[in-house]
Each structure stands twice: as structure tokens, then as C-alpha cells.
C-alpha positions in Angstrom: 262.8 164.8 225.3 260.5 163.9 228.1 260.5 160.9 229.8 256.7 159.1 229.2 255.2 156.3 230.4 255.3 153.9 227.9 252.2 151.4 227.1 253.2 148.0 227.5 255.7 146.7 224.6 256.7 143.2 225.1 260.6 142.5 225.1 262.5 139.9 224.1 264.6 137.8 226.8 268.0 136.5 226.6 267.7 133.5 224.3 266.4 136.1 221.8 267.3 139.2 222.2 270.4 141.1 220.2 273.5 140.0 221.5 271.8 137.3 223.9 272.2 140.0 226.8 271.2 139.1 230.1 269.3 141.1 232.4 269.4 143.8 233.3 271.1 144.5 230.1 268.2 144.4 228.1 266.0 145.8 230.5 264.0 148.5 228.4 263.6 151.1 231.2 267.2 150.9 231.9 268.3 150.4 228.4 269.5 153.3 226.0 269.2 151.6 222.7 266.0 149.8 221.4 266.1 147.5 218.4 262.7 147.4 217.0 262.6 144.1 214.6 259.8 144.4 211.6 259.3 141.3 209.9 257.5 143.0 206.8 257.5 141.9 203.3 255.1 142.2 200.9 256.7 144.0 197.7 260.4 142.6 197.6 260.3 142.6 193.6 263.5 140.4 193.2 264.9 137.9 195.9 262.3 137.1 198.5 263.5 136.2 202.2 263.9 139.9 203.9 261.1 138.8 206.1 263.5 136.4 207.4 266.0 139.2 207.9 265.3 140.3 211.6 265.0 136.8 213.3 268.6 136.1 211.3 270.2 139.3 212.5 269.1 138.8 216.1 270.5 135.4 216.1 273.5 136.0 214.2 274.5 138.6 216.9 274.6 135.8 219.5 277.8 135.3 217.7 279.7 138.5 218.3 281.9 139.6 220.9 280.5 141.7 223.7 283.6 143.6 223.3 283.9 146.4 220.3 287.6 146.2 219.1 287.1 149.9 217.4 285.7 151.7 220.5 287.2 149.4 223.3 283.8 149.1 224.9 281.4 146.3 225.8 278.7 148.5 224.6 275.8 146.0 225.7 277.0 146.4 229.0 277.4 149.8 229.5 274.7 151.3 228.0 271.9 148.4 227.6 270.0 147.2 224.9 266.5 146.1 224.6 265.2 144.1 222.0 261.5 144.5 221.1 259.3 141.3 220.2 258.5 141.3 216.5 256.4 143.3 214.8 254.5 141.1 212.0 251.6 142.4 210.2 248.4 140.1 209.8 247.5 139.2 206.4 244.4 140.9 206.1 245.8 144.5 207.3 246.9 147.1 204.7 250.6 148.1 204.5 249.8 151.8 205.4 247.7 150.6 208.8 250.7 148.7 209.6 253.4 151.2 208.8 251.5 153.6 211.2 251.0 151.1 214.0 255.1 150.3 213.7 255.5 154.5 213.6 253.6 154.7 216.8 255.6 152.1 218.4 258.7 154.1 217.8 257.3 156.8 218.5 256.7 156.0 222.1 260.3 154.2 222.2 261.8 157.9 221.6 259.5 159.7 223.8 260.8 157.4 226.4 264.1 158.4 225.7 265.6 155.6 223.5 267.6 155.4 220.6 265.8 153.4 218.1 267.0 150.8 215.3 264.4 149.7 213.3 265.6 146.5 211.7 263.9 145.1 208.4 262.3 143.7 206.2 261.7 145.7 203.1 262.7 149.1 202.9 259.2 150.2 202.6 259.7 150.3 206.5 261.7 152.8 206.6 258.7 155.5 206.3 257.5 154.3 209.7 260.4 155.6 211.9 261.0 158.4 209.7 257.1 159.5 210.3 257.6 159.0 214.1 260.6 161.5 214.3 259.5 164.2 211.7 256.9 165.4 214.5 260.0 165.5 217.6 262.2 166.8 215.1 260.4 168.8 212.2 264.1 169.6 210.6 264.8 166.4 210.7 267.0 165.2 207.3 268.1 161.9 205.9 270.7 160.2 205.4 269.9 157.4 202.9 272.3 154.5 202.0 271.4 152.1 199.5 272.1 150.6 195.7 268.7 152.5 194.5 266.9 155.7 194.6 263.8 154.5 195.6 262.2 157.7 194.8 259.4 156.7 192.8 255.5 157.7 193.4 254.3 154.1 192.8 255.8 150.8 192.0 253.6 147.9 190.9 250.5 149.3 191.2 251.2 150.8 194.9 253.0 153.5 196.6 253.6 151.5 199.5 256.4 149.8 197.7 260.2 149.1 198.7 261.1 151.4 195.5 259.3 153.9 197.0 260.3 154.2 200.4 262.3 157.4 200.5 259.7 159.3 198.4 257.2 158.5 201.2 259.6 159.6 203.9 260.4 162.6 202.6 256.7 163.5 202.1 256.3 162.7 205.9 258.9 165.5 206.6 257.3 168.0 204.3 253.6 166.9 206.3 255.5 168.3 209.4 256.5 171.4 207.8 260.1 170.4 206.8 262.1 170.3 203.9 262.8 166.9 203.6 266.6 167.5 203.3 268.2 164.2 202.3 271.8 162.9 200.8 271.3 159.7 198.9 274.9 157.5 199.3 276.1 154.8 197.1 273.3 154.9 194.7 273.8 153.3 191.4 270.1 152.5 190.2 267.5 154.5 189.3 264.9 155.2 186.6 264.7 158.7 184.6 261.6 159.8 186.9 263.7 159.4 189.8 266.5 161.1 188.0 264.3 164.0 187.4 263.1 164.2 190.8 266.9 164.7 192.3 267.2 167.3 189.6 264.1 169.1 190.7 264.6 168.9 194.1 267.5 171.2 195.8 267.0 169.9 199.4 268.2 166.6 197.6 271.9 165.9 196.8 272.9 162.6 195.4 276.1 161.1 196.3 276.2 158.2 193.7 278.5 155.0 193.9 280.9 156.8 191.5 281.6 159.8 193.3 281.8 157.3 196.7 284.5 155.1 194.9 286.9 157.9 197.3 284.3 158.3 199.6 286.7 159.8 202.1 286.6 163.2 200.0 283.1 163.1 199.8 282.4 162.7 203.5 282.4 166.8 204.4 279.9 167.3 201.9 277.8 164.9 203.2 277.5 166.1 206.7 277.5 169.8 205.1 274.3 168.9 203.4 272.2 167.3 206.4 270.6 169.4 209.1 271.3 169.4 212.7 268.7 166.4 213.0 269.8 163.5 211.5 267.7 160.3 210.8 270.2 157.2 209.0 268.3 154.6 207.0 270.9 151.9 205.7 269.5 149.5 202.6 272.4 146.7 203.3 272.2 146.5 199.3 274.2 150.2 199.6 277.5 148.1 200.6 279.1 146.0 197.8 277.7 142.6 197.7 281.1 141.2 198.7 280.5 142.5 201.9 276.9 141.7 202.0 275.6 139.3 199.5 272.3 138.6 201.1 270.2 141.6 199.9 267.0 141.7 198.1 267.9 143.5 195.1 271.8 143.3 195.1 273.6 145.5 192.9 277.5 145.7 192.0 280.1 148.5 192.8 278.7 149.3 196.3 280.4 151.1 199.7 283.1 149.3 201.6 283.2 148.0 204.8 285.1 150.8 206.2 284.3 153.4 203.8 280.5 152.9 205.4 282.2 153.1 208.9 284.1 155.7 208.4 281.1 157.9 206.9 278.6 156.7 210.0 281.1 157.7 212.6 281.7 161.2 211.2 277.8 161.9 210.9 277.7 160.9 214.7 280.7 163.2 215.6 279.2 166.0 213.6 275.4 165.8 213.4 272.8 164.9 216.3 271.4 161.5 214.7 268.1 160.6 216.1 267.4 157.1 214.9 268.4 154.7 212.1 267.3 151.7 210.6 268.6 148.5 208.9 266.9 147.1 206.2 266.5 144.6 202.8 268.8 141.5 204.7 267.9 138.6 203.0 269.6 135.8 203.9 271.0 133.1 201.8 270.8 129.4 202.5 274.2 127.5 203.9 275.7 130.7 204.7 275.8 133.5 207.4 278.0 135.8 206.1 275.2 138.4 205.7 273.4 138.3 208.7 276.6 138.5 210.8 278.0 141.2 209.2 274.4 143.0 209.4 274.6 142.4 213.3 277.9 144.1 213.5 277.4 146.5 212.0 274.3 147.1 213.9 276.2 147.0 217.1 279.1 149.2 215.8 276.1 151.7 215.1 275.3 151.7 218.7 278.9 152.2 219.8 279.0 155.4 217.4 275.2 156.9 218.7 276.7 156.3 222.4 279.4 158.7 221.8 277.7 161.0 219.3 276.4 164.3 220.2 274.1 163.9 222.9 269.9 164.7 221.9 268.9 167.6 223.3 265.6 167.2 225.9 262.8 168.1 224.8 
């Protein structure tokens, strides 16, 4: 993508940013990666607290080693990671309006050539980065890792609910002329309308948690279903609660840590990943395992992105 002059976007300094990176490694102009924390929670229907997910993840990231033991590299120093000042809705702003504003921030960062990671917050947020990317990549496909299908047309009186996140994202792809190709991975909870929606749409492929018990045998099929340009959305409840217990709507029987890493690495190796998000972190009082694991996952994703297939300049 062509470099575009970015309107002023405030970034966090060393004491608050991802990893506690010093200047110039956290400078937006020089960094390859950009973290967009989005403190948005309006429709979480079980465990509240995802609004605190971004700040807790950033704080936990300061306890990570800069050196990644799998990739044998200090990703933060080699490539740079800028952290945008957290986006928060005002009480009176409509959800759709806030999400569109968030989308514009992600779009500008992507047009600047940054690989953007959006951190939530409830899963409704995913619409924003997908909406930003679908204009640049009309063939955009989605890898959706979650315990839930999130394909309801409306839930609890609103279409902007975390249970509708994937439905709105697919519709965003359709609005740009795309097919909305999606691979749903780790799903183990849905209602009958969502099951029928999947059955009626051949562009959707379901790799539910039962199939993913042997995820290594499914990875090639997942990749084959996805198009060239892929957006990855990770609801942390896609992982098993033994890995990350602090989520908005936990479900037993999720993906293992290394299963997820193997899948992500393979997708970065074989497809052009245009962006990623981590959603639904709901930190638990008295323990930090969830936010620490989420921070480590995000850092590993940046490492895979640094070594993955480069995006064509547009």
C-alpha cells in the first residue's frame, strides 16, 4: 500500500505501551506493527470486564522477554511496535458510529503500511478492522477462531452485539463485492439459526471443536478454504479455559496453546495475512495468567507476521 500522510494519532510511551518498548522502537513512523487497544464493552452477556482487557494486556506485556525463544529474535527491536492511545466510546455515542470511527483509525494505519493488531474488548469490535481492510482487499477472507459462531443477525435487541460479530463482518465483505469466505475454527456453541446460516452459505467452512481435537490433520483444509488475503480474528475463548480462563463467555473443550500456534504459523506461511485481532479478554481478579498468555500470543503473532508472506504494495 502507498504511504499516506496520517492524521495525528497519539501513541503511548514506554511506560504504557506494548512490551514497554523504548523510543525509537515504539515510534509510529518507524514501526512495522501497530497495536490498537479498543476499550469497548456494551453487550457482553455473561462475564463483564472485557473493557479492561486492553489495559491489562499491555501491563502484562511488560513482563515478557523481548527475545522470542521460538523465533530466536527480539521482534520488538528488530521491527518496532507502536501502541496507539486506547480508543474509548463516549457514553452517548452509538455503537455503530464508534465502530466506524475505529475502522477509520485502522484504515489509516494500514494505508501507512502498518500491520495492525486490534485488541479488545468485546468481539463486536472485529467489524471495525474487517470493514477497514475489505476496501483494500476485496477478496478478503476471514479466519475466525472462537468458541461461538457469532452469526446471529440480532441478539438482545441489537445487531451490534458480540453474538453478531462475524455476521456483520461477513456483510462488510459483501458490501465491497467480496464473497465473505470464512473458516470458523474451534466452534463449540451455536444456536439453530447459526447452524442453518453455515449450512446455507458455501463460503463458510466449519471446523468445530470436535474436528479440532486433531487440529494438525485439519490445518491444510483450513488454509485451502481461505483466499490469498486473510484477516485473523481470535476470540480468546477459542482457546481452552485451562490456557486462558479470563474470557467473557468461557466454554470447555477449546484449542490447546501449541495447536493454535501451529495453525497461525501455517496461515502466515501460506497466505498473506493483512491484520489480526485479539478479543474478549476479561481479566480475573487475583491472577494474571490470562492477560500474560494473551500478551505472549500477540507477540508471537507479530513474529509470525514479520516472517510471513509480504503484502503487495498498493
